[in-house]
C-alpha positions in Angstrom: 18.6 128.4 -188.0 17.9 125.5 -190.4 15.7 122.7 -189.0 16.8 119.1 -188.5 14.6 117.0 -190.8 15.2 113.8 -188.8 12.3 114.4 -186.4 10.0 115.0 -189.3 10.9 111.7 -191.1 10.8 109.9 -187.7 7.3 111.3 -187.1 6.1 110.2 -190.6 7.6 106.8 -190.1 5.9 106.3 -186.7 2.5 107.5 -188.1 2.8 105.3 -191.2 3.7 102.1 -189.3 1.0 102.8 -186.7 -1.7 103.4 -189.3 -0.8 100.3 -191.3 -0.8 98.0 -188.2 -4.0 99.5 -186.9 -5.7 99.1 -190.3 -5.0 95.3 -190.0 -6.2 95.2 -186.5 -9.0 97.8 -186.6 -11.0 96.5 -189.5 -11.8 93.0 -188.0 -12.3 94.5 -184.6 -14.6 97.2 -185.9 -16.5 94.5 -187.9 -16.9 92.4 -184.8 -18.1 95.4 -182.7 -20.6 96.4 -185.4 -22.1 93.0 -185.8 -21.7 91.3 -182.5 -24.4 91.0 -179.8 -21.9 90.0 -177.1 -23.3 91.1 -173.7 -19.9 92.5 -172.6 -19.4 94.5 -175.8 -20.0 97.9 -174.0 -17.1 97.0 -171.7 -14.8 96.4 -174.7 -16.0 99.6 -176.4 -15.3 101.5 -173.2 -11.8 100.1 -173.0 -11.1 101.0 -176.6 -12.4 104.5 -176.1 -10.4 105.3 -172.9 -7.6 107.1 -174.8 -10.3 109.6 -176.0 -10.9 110.8 -172.4 -7.7 110.1 -170.5 -4.8 112.6 -170.7 -1.9 111.3 -172.7 0.3 111.5 -169.6 -1.9 109.1 -167.7 -1.8 106.5 -170.5 1.9 107.1 -170.9 2.6 106.7 -167.2 0.9 103.3 -167.0 2.5 102.1 -170.2 5.8 103.3 -168.8 5.3 101.2 -165.7 4.2 98.2 -167.8 7.1 98.5 -170.3 9.8 99.1 -167.8 12.4 96.4 -167.5 11.7 96.3 -163.8 8.1 95.2 -164.4 7.2 91.5 -165.0 6.1 92.2 -168.6 9.1 94.4 -169.4 11.5 91.9 -167.9 9.9 89.1 -169.8 10.2 91.0 -173.1 13.8 91.8 -172.4 14.7 88.2 -171.5 12.7 86.3 -174.1 13.0 88.5 -177.2 15.7 91.1 -176.2 13.2 93.9 -176.7 13.1 97.0 -174.5 10.0 99.2 -175.1 11.0 102.0 -172.9 13.0 104.8 -174.6 12.9 103.0 -178.0 11.2 103.5 -181.3 9.5 100.1 -180.9 8.0 101.4 -177.6 6.6 104.4 -179.4 4.9 102.2 -182.0 3.3 100.0 -179.3 2.2 103.0 -177.3 0.8 104.7 -180.5 -1.1 101.6 -181.4 -2.9 101.6 -178.1 -3.5 105.3 -178.0 -4.7 105.7 -181.6 -6.8 102.5 -181.6 -10.2 104.3 -181.2 -9.4 106.7 -184.1 -9.3 103.7 -186.4 -12.0 101.5 -184.9 -14.8 104.0 -184.3 -15.2 105.5 -187.8 -15.2 102.0 -189.4 -17.6 100.6 -186.8 -19.9 103.6 -187.4 -19.7 103.1 -191.1 -20.6 99.4 -190.9 -23.4 100.0 -188.5 -25.0 102.6 -190.9 -25.2 100.1 -193.8 -28.6 98.6 -194.4 -29.1 95.3 -192.5 -30.8 93.9 -195.6 -27.5 93.7 -197.4 -26.1 91.3 -194.8 -29.3 89.3 -194.8 -29.2 89.0 -198.6 -25.6 87.9 -198.5 -26.3 85.3 -195.9 -29.3 84.1 -197.9 -27.1 83.6 -200.9 -24.9 81.3 -198.8 -22.0 83.7 -198.1 -20.2 83.4 -194.8 -19.9 86.2 -192.3 -16.2 86.9 -193.2 -16.9 86.8 -196.9 -19.9 89.1 -196.4 -17.7 91.5 -194.5 -14.9 91.7 -197.0 -16.9 91.4 -200.2 -20.1 93.3 -199.4 -19.8 95.5 -196.3 -16.3 97.0 -196.5 -16.5 98.0 -200.2 -19.6 100.0 -199.3 -18.1 102.0 -196.4 -15.0 103.4 -198.1 -15.5 106.9 -196.6 -15.4 105.4 -193.1 -12.2 103.4 -193.9 -10.5 106.5 -195.3 -11.6 108.6 -192.3 -10.2 106.0 -189.9 -6.9 105.9 -191.8 -6.5 109.6 -191.9 -7.5 110.3 -188.3 -5.1 107.6 -187.1 -2.2 109.0 -189.2 -3.0 112.6 -188.2 -3.5 111.8 -184.5 -0.2 109.9 -184.4 1.6 112.9 -185.9 0.3 115.2 -183.1 1.1 113.0 -180.1 3.3 114.6 -177.5 2.7 113.6 -173.9 2.6 109.9 -174.7 5.7 109.8 -176.8 7.6 111.9 -174.2 6.7 109.5 -171.4 7.5 106.4 -173.3 10.3 107.5 -175.7 11.9 110.4 -173.9 14.0 112.6 -176.2 16.6 110.5 -178.0 17.8 112.0 -181.3 17.3 109.6 -184.2 15.3 107.2 -182.1 12.4 108.9 -180.3 12.8 112.6 -180.9 9.7 113.1 -183.1 8.5 116.5 -184.4 6.3 117.4 -181.5 9.2 116.8 -179.1 11.5 118.9 -181.3 9.1 121.8 -181.1 9.1 121.6 -177.3 12.9 121.5 -177.3 13.2 124.5 -179.5 10.8 126.6 -177.5 12.7 125.7 -174.3 15.9 127.0 -176.0 14.0 130.1 -177.1 14.6 129.1 -180.8 11.2 130.3 -181.8 12.0 130.6 -185.5 13.0 126.9 -185.6 10.0 125.9 -183.5 7.7 127.9 -185.9 9.3 126.0 -188.9 8.5 122.6 -187.3 5.0 123.7 -186.2 4.2 125.2 -189.7 5.3 121.9 -191.3 3.0 119.9 -189.1 0.1 122.4 -189.5 0.4 122.3 -193.3 0.7 118.5 -193.4 -2.3 118.0 -191.2 -4.4 120.5 -193.1 -3.4 118.9 -196.4 -4.4 115.4 -195.1 -7.8 116.6 -193.9 -8.4 118.5 -197.1 -7.6 115.4 -199.1 -9.9 113.1 -197.1 -12.9 115.6 -197.2 -12.4 116.0 -200.9 -12.3 112.2 -201.5 -15.2 111.6 -199.2 -17.3 114.1 -201.1 -16.6 112.4 -204.4 -17.3 109.0 -203.0 -20.6 110.0 -201.5 -21.9 112.0 -204.5 
């Protein structure tokens, strides 16, 4: 039985959009966490890290309550910008941003923290601002961390299941991503089709990880 390519393209689209937005958000956030001495920083780090320890269904359940049109936030979105996040692709993007945030932030934060402090001090001594030091001195020297954050975010979004099922449901062409398609085919006992979807995701994930390890090895040598 031939597979439907729509869930694959929808998965790649979701992963690409999520990774791009999180790169814009994660770099400054990771930079602030790496350099800040804010007393409540551990609280913020704990909040960012929650998706690493919570089951996806827990995160999805609370996001479902928050995004529902019957909630204050969901009703406000629907009234003000005519946006419904439950059972929509936009909802999948927002949920993926929250759930994949630590996979972008933590590698970049670790990369920045491992750079010699003397580099920052030398840059400040030469009259460079904090933002200029970040973009011109620190980030160019932690390319492996940046690449790792990008790849982990993309790969993690591809593999999401419980979260996307809770928020997006199973709407063909809108929220039926590859992981949901595999679940559907297994339920229908279409194991050959499920294997085709699973093999595609397995091959894609392996290729992505192989690429990042290869590039990191060249960068660090």
